[in-house]
Every structure is written in structure tokens, then in C-alpha cells.
C-alpha positions in Angstrom: 108.5 97.3 83.1 107.7 98.0 86.8 104.5 96.9 88.5 102.6 99.1 90.9 100.1 97.0 92.8 98.2 98.3 95.9 97.4 95.8 98.6 94.0 94.3 98.6 93.9 94.1 102.4 95.4 96.3 105.1 95.3 95.8 108.8 97.0 98.7 110.6 98.0 97.8 114.1 98.6 100.9 116.0 97.3 100.2 119.5 94.7 98.5 121.6 91.1 99.1 122.8 89.6 95.7 123.5 87.6 96.8 126.6 84.8 98.1 124.3 84.6 94.8 122.3 85.7 94.1 118.7 87.0 97.0 116.7 85.3 97.9 113.4 87.3 98.3 110.2 87.0 101.4 108.0 86.7 100.6 104.3 88.3 102.9 101.8 88.5 102.7 98.0 88.8 105.2 95.1 91.0 106.1 92.1 93.5 107.8 94.4 94.7 104.4 95.5 95.9 103.6 92.0 97.2 107.0 91.1 101.1 107.0 91.1 102.8 109.9 92.9 103.7 112.8 90.7 107.3 112.6 91.6 107.7 108.9 90.6 109.2 108.5 87.2 109.2 105.5 84.9 106.8 103.1 83.2 104.4 101.2 85.4 101.7 98.6 85.0 98.8 100.0 87.1 95.6 98.2 88.1 92.5 99.3 86.1 90.2 99.1 89.1 90.8 100.5 92.6 91.1 98.0 95.4 89.0 98.0 98.5 91.0 98.3 101.8 89.7 97.4 105.2 91.7 99.4 107.8 91.6 98.8 111.6 93.4 101.2 113.8 93.8 99.8 117.3 94.2 102.6 119.9 94.7 103.0 123.7 97.5 100.4 124.1 98.9 100.3 127.7 101.9 102.6 128.1 104.4 100.6 130.1 107.0 103.3 130.2 109.8 104.7 128.1 110.8 101.5 126.3 107.3 100.3 125.4 107.3 99.2 121.8 104.1 97.7 120.6 104.9 96.1 117.4 104.3 93.1 115.1 107.1 90.7 114.3 105.8 87.3 113.0 103.7 86.5 109.9 100.0 86.4 110.2 97.7 83.6 108.9 94.9 83.7 106.4 92.9 80.7 107.8 90.8 78.3 105.8 87.8 79.6 107.8 88.1 82.8 105.9 89.5 84.8 108.8 92.9 86.4 109.4 95.0 86.0 112.5 97.8 88.3 113.6 99.7 89.3 116.7 101.3 92.3 118.4 103.6 92.5 121.5 104.7 95.2 123.9 108.4 94.3 123.5 108.9 94.5 127.3 110.3 92.2 129.9 108.7 92.0 133.4 104.9 91.8 133.1 105.2 91.9 129.3 102.6 90.3 127.0 101.6 89.7 123.5 98.1 89.7 121.9 96.6 87.6 119.1 93.7 88.9 117.1 91.1 87.5 114.8 89.8 89.6 111.9 86.6 88.6 110.2 86.2 90.1 106.7 82.5 89.2 106.7 81.7 91.4 109.7 84.8 93.7 109.3 85.5 93.3 113.0 88.8 92.7 114.8 88.7 90.8 118.1 91.2 89.9 120.7 91.4 86.2 121.2 94.6 85.7 123.3 96.4 87.8 125.9 99.4 85.7 126.6 100.3 87.0 130.1 96.7 86.8 131.3 95.7 83.6 129.6 98.8 81.7 130.8 98.0 83.1 134.3 101.5 84.4 134.9 102.0 86.0 138.3 102.7 89.7 138.7 106.4 90.5 138.4 107.0 87.5 136.1 109.2 87.9 133.0 106.5 87.7 130.3 106.4 87.1 126.6 106.8 90.4 124.9 106.8 89.2 121.3 105.3 86.5 119.1 108.3 86.5 116.7 107.3 83.3 114.9 104.7 83.0 112.3 101.1 81.8 113.1 100.5 78.5 111.3 97.3 76.7 110.5 97.6 72.9 111.0 95.6 70.3 109.1 92.9 70.2 111.8 92.5 74.0 111.7 94.4 74.7 114.9 96.8 77.7 115.0 100.4 77.1 116.2 103.0 79.7 117.2 105.7 80.5 119.7 106.4 83.4 122.0 109.7 85.3 122.3 111.3 87.6 124.9 111.2 91.3 124.8 114.0 92.9 126.8 116.8 90.3 126.4 119.1 92.0 129.0 116.6 91.1 131.7 116.4 87.3 130.9 119.3 85.9 132.9 118.0 87.4 136.1 114.7 85.4 135.6 116.1 82.0 134.5 116.0 79.4 137.2 113.8 81.3 139.7 111.4 79.2 141.8 108.1 78.5 140.2 105.6 81.2 141.0 108.2 83.8 141.6 108.6 85.3 138.1 110.7 82.6 136.6 111.3 82.5 132.8 112.0 79.2 131.3 112.1 80.2 127.6 109.9 80.7 124.7 106.7 78.6 124.9 104.8 76.9 122.0 101.1 77.6 121.9 98.2 75.9 120.1 94.8 77.7 119.6 91.7 76.0 118.3 89.4 78.6 116.6 86.5 76.2 116.8 86.6 75.5 120.6 88.4 78.8 121.5 90.8 76.7 123.7 94.5 77.5 124.1 97.0 74.7 124.6 100.4 75.4 126.1 103.3 73.1 125.4 105.5 75.1 127.7 109.2 75.9 127.1 110.1 72.9 125.0 113.7 74.1 124.7 114.7 75.5 128.2 116.4 78.9 128.3 116.0 79.4 124.5 114.1 81.8 122.3 112.2 80.5 119.3 111.9 83.5 116.9 111.6 81.8 113.6 109.2 79.1 112.4 108.0 77.2 109.3 105.5 74.4 108.8 106.2 71.3 106.7 103.7 70.9 104.0 104.4 67.2 103.6 104.4 66.2 107.2 102.3 67.3 110.2 105.2 69.1 111.9 106.1 72.6 112.9 109.8 73.6 112.8 111.0 76.3 115.2 114.5 77.8 115.0 116.0 78.5 118.3 118.5 81.3 118.9 121.4 78.8 118.9 122.1 75.5 117.1 119.6 73.6 115.0 115.8 73.9 114.5 113.4 72.1 116.8 110.6 69.9 115.5 107.2 70.0 117.2 104.7 67.2 116.7 101.0 67.7 117.0 100.6 65.1 119.7 102.9 67.0 122.0 100.2 69.6 122.7 98.8 68.0 125.9 98.4 70.8 128.4 95.5 73.2 127.9 94.3 76.5 129.4 90.9 78.2 128.6 90.7 80.5 125.6 88.8 83.7 125.4 85.1 83.5 124.7 
């Protein structure tokens, strides 16, 4: 017996238009959502009631040239505050960035809360953080933890070891965002010249594990988050 189960929530990340404020979701429902395609054969267990889907289409993302690839890589987070957090990145190298969004099901609004390049105050021409490849994790205190990742890997070596302020890239950085205070903490590149694309949080201990590109995972303790930069209001 096969199961055909439509998603109860859909966030479609297509592009970006934050200049006009939070984006409103479009809500759809109806029996068409639980009607199997005519060309699909077999026995299915189908929901009796149609789901309700909130869809946000984000448009007008900056076109940074031929290789621009706005995309989502890491898992989002359904927070205990009832909101959903997700990310998208341009997959670029120089001047690249990633965004983190907060979706509120109560208001059906999607808002930008972090622009990595801007909020870390990187100088123009710096090799940025074109992806958030890790998941976004909620800690016991409600803070969100995640790590950045590079976009164009062939450009990395040219930016390793540059003088500070000249576009240097030291590696993936670990970030902590507090939804209550809207403050962003930056631990920096805890493993120099490494990417941190995979993560998981220990349920038994207050630790976040990040898998670097080479060798064994890296453990991050909560008390390591000492540096802070302002979050978006």
C-alpha cells in the first residue's frame, strides 16, 4: 500500500524583495491537492481532507552574473516560538552573501532577519559566504545556531591569508542568532581554511557538531559565542 501525503506547509524560495518589507504568503487549499494524477497507477492511501498550504514566492533577487545560483542547502528550523527559519544563498564567491528568513504562520509574513555579508560588515571585494549549508538549530535557550559555507570553491585559495580588510577569507564562520533580542553573534572561523557544510545538534548535551570538509567533526560549545554584531530590527 502506497501513501500519498501532501505537505501541510510549503515555503517556495524563488527570489528576494525585502526592500518593501515582509512578504505575504498566499494560502491555497482545495480537493485538487489530494487528487492523484490520472497517469499514476496503483493503490494509495489518500487524505480525506485537503491541506492548507501557505506559499511565499520571493522575487527580485540580485542577479550577480552568469553563475548566480540562489538556492537553499541546509535544513530549516521549526522554532518553539511557533515560527519557521530558513536560509538561501547566492552560491557566489567575491561579494557573495546568504540570507536567513523568519516566517510567522500567525501573520503569514516572511521577513529577512540576517544578510550575512552586510551584517558581518565585510568590505567590498571580500570573498563572502555564498551558502548556509548546515542546518539551522534551536538551542535550549531559544537561540539559533548555524554555519556558513563557500560558494565558488575555485576562488577560495586566492583569498586565504590575505591581510585583514583586503577581502581575506578565513573559512566558514559559526553564527548565533537570538530571536528575542534580534542580535547576531559571530564565533568566526573556528576551523581556519575549512568549510563546515554539515551539522547536527546533540539532544543530550548542549553542543553543536559541525562536520568540516576534511577529517573529524568539530564540537562547538555554547559559551564559545562571545563576539556579537547587531541583528536586524
